[in-house]
C-alpha positions as CSV (number, residue, x, y, z in Angstrom):
1,X,-0.1,-0.2,0.0
2,X,1.3,3.2,-1.4
3,X,1.9,5.6,1.8
4,X,2.5,10.1,1.5
5,X,5.4,10.0,3.7
6,X,6.3,14.1,3.3
7,X,4.5,14.8,6.9
8,X,5.6,13.4,9.9
9,X,2.3,11.4,11.1
10,X,2.8,9.0,13.5
11,X,0.3,6.2,12.0
12,X,1.7,5.9,8.9
13,X,5.7,5.3,10.5
14,X,3.8,2.8,12.9
15,X,2.0,1.3,9.7
16,X,5.6,1.3,8.0
17,X,7.4,-0.4,10.8
18,X,4.9,-2.8,11.5
19,X,5.3,-4.1,7.9
20,X,8.8,-4.0,7.0
21,X,10.7,-3.3,10.9
22,X,12.5,-1.0,12.2
23,X,15.6,1.2,10.5
24,X,18.8,-0.9,10.9
25,X,21.3,0.4,13.2
26,X,24.4,1.8,12.9
27,X,26.8,-1.4,13.3
28,X,23.8,-3.2,11.3
29,X,24.5,-1.2,8.4
30,X,28.1,-1.1,8.7
31,X,27.7,-5.1,8.5
32,X,25.6,-4.7,5.5
33,X,27.8,-1.4,3.7
34,X,25.2,0.5,3.2
35,X,21.6,0.1,3.3
36,X,20.4,2.6,1.0
37,X,20.2,2.0,-2.8
38,X,21.7,4.6,-5.6
39,X,19.2,6.9,-7.4
40,X,17.3,4.4,-9.6
41,X,15.8,5.3,-12.6
42,X,12.4,3.9,-12.7
43,X,11.2,2.8,-17.0
44,X,8.0,1.8,-15.9
45,X,5.3,1.1,-12.9
46,X,1.9,-0.1,-11.9
47,X,-0.9,2.4,-12.8
48,X,-1.6,3.3,-9.0
49,X,2.4,4.7,-8.8
50,X,2.6,5.7,-12.8
51,X,-0.6,8.1,-11.8
52,X,1.4,10.0,-9.6
53,X,4.3,10.3,-11.8
54,X,3.0,11.7,-14.5
55,X,1.7,14.7,-12.3
56,X,4.9,16.7,-12.9
57,X,7.8,16.8,-15.7
58,X,10.9,15.3,-13.4
59,X,13.0,12.4,-13.9
60,X,11.3,9.4,-12.6
61,X,14.1,8.5,-10.1
62,X,13.5,6.5,-6.6
63,X,15.6,4.6,-4.0
64,X,15.3,1.7,-2.1
65,X,16.1,1.2,2.1
66,X,16.9,-1.9,3.4
67,X,14.8,-2.6,6.7
68,X,15.2,-5.2,9.1
69,X,11.6,-7.8,7.7
70,X,11.8,-6.0,4.2
71,X,12.4,-2.8,1.9
72,X,11.0,0.7,1.4
73,X,10.6,2.2,-2.5
74,X,10.5,5.6,-1.9
75,X,9.5,8.3,-5.0
76,X,8.4,11.9,-5.0
77,X,5.9,13.3,-7.2
78,X,4.9,17.3,-7.0
79,X,6.3,17.7,-3.6
80,X,5.1,15.0,-2.2
81,X,7.3,11.6,-0.9
82,X,6.0,8.2,-1.5
83,X,6.8,5.2,0.2
84,X,5.9,1.5,-0.7
85,X,6.7,-1.1,2.2
86,X,7.7,-4.7,0.8
87,X,7.5,-7.6,2.9
88,X,10.6,-9.8,2.2
89,X,8.1,-12.5,2.0
90,X,5.9,-10.1,-0.7
91,X,8.8,-9.2,-2.6
92,X,9.5,-10.8,-6.1
93,X,12.2,-9.4,-8.2
94,X,12.6,-10.3,-11.7
95,X,16.0,-9.3,-14.0
96,X,15.2,-8.6,-17.6
97,X,17.8,-8.7,-20.4
98,X,17.6,-5.3,-20.9
99,X,19.4,-4.8,-17.4
100,X,16.2,-4.1,-15.8
101,X,15.2,-5.2,-12.3
102,X,11.6,-5.2,-11.6
103,X,10.2,-5.1,-8.3
104,X,7.0,-6.6,-7.4
105,X,4.6,-6.4,-4.5
106,X,1.0,-8.0,-5.0
107,X,-0.3,-5.4,-7.7
108,X,2.2,-2.6,-7.5
109,X,5.1,-2.9,-9.6
110,X,8.4,-0.8,-10.3
111,X,10.6,-1.2,-12.9
112,X,14.1,0.0,-12.9
113,X,17.1,0.3,-14.9
114,X,20.3,-1.3,-13.4
115,X,23.3,0.4,-15.8
116,X,25.8,1.0,-13.1
117,X,27.7,-2.0,-11.4
118,X,26.2,-0.6,-7.9
119,X,22.8,-1.1,-8.6
120,X,23.7,-4.8,-9.5
121,X,25.5,-5.2,-6.4
122,X,22.6,-3.4,-4.3
123,X,20.1,-6.1,-5.8
124,X,22.0,-9.0,-4.9
125,X,22.0,-7.6,-1.4
126,X,18.5,-7.5,-1.4
127,X,18.0,-10.9,-3.2
128,X,20.5,-12.4,-0.3
129,X,18.6,-11.0,2.5
130,X,14.9,-12.0,1.3
131,X,16.4,-15.8,0.8
132,X,17.4,-14.9,4.4
133,X,13.7,-13.4,5.1
134,X,15.3,-10.3,6.8
135,X,18.7,-9.2,8.8
136,X,18.9,-10.8,11.8
137,X,20.4,-14.3,10.2
138,X,22.6,-12.8,7.7
139,X,26.5,-13.1,9.0
140,X,28.5,-13.7,5.6
141,X,27.4,-10.2,4.1
């Protein structure tokens, strides 16, 4: 479910925390060598996200944050910031032939261009965490 996270709303923050867990501690982020993605260029998206993205003329970009039990895909439209929390058990990632990753959660999806080595490295990290169903079991990253 998409959330508008532009404003400080404890109800939305609680919903995000319940769905994908707390923010990683500094020690956990060091162990992962970072919990945030580089800037990702969106090539296509589900209709709900697309309807928000066509409201302005800026480039369609997003970023991904790793949490304890999932990831959060964040993007901006107009002056608002939106978040799509995806728990690991609902996360599906496909790698296309044209250097593109597709990230799915139920009826939401985002396709991102993977034209840099850092993006492939980050997505490998997310795949490893998804396989382990969270950060608590990862010792060899």
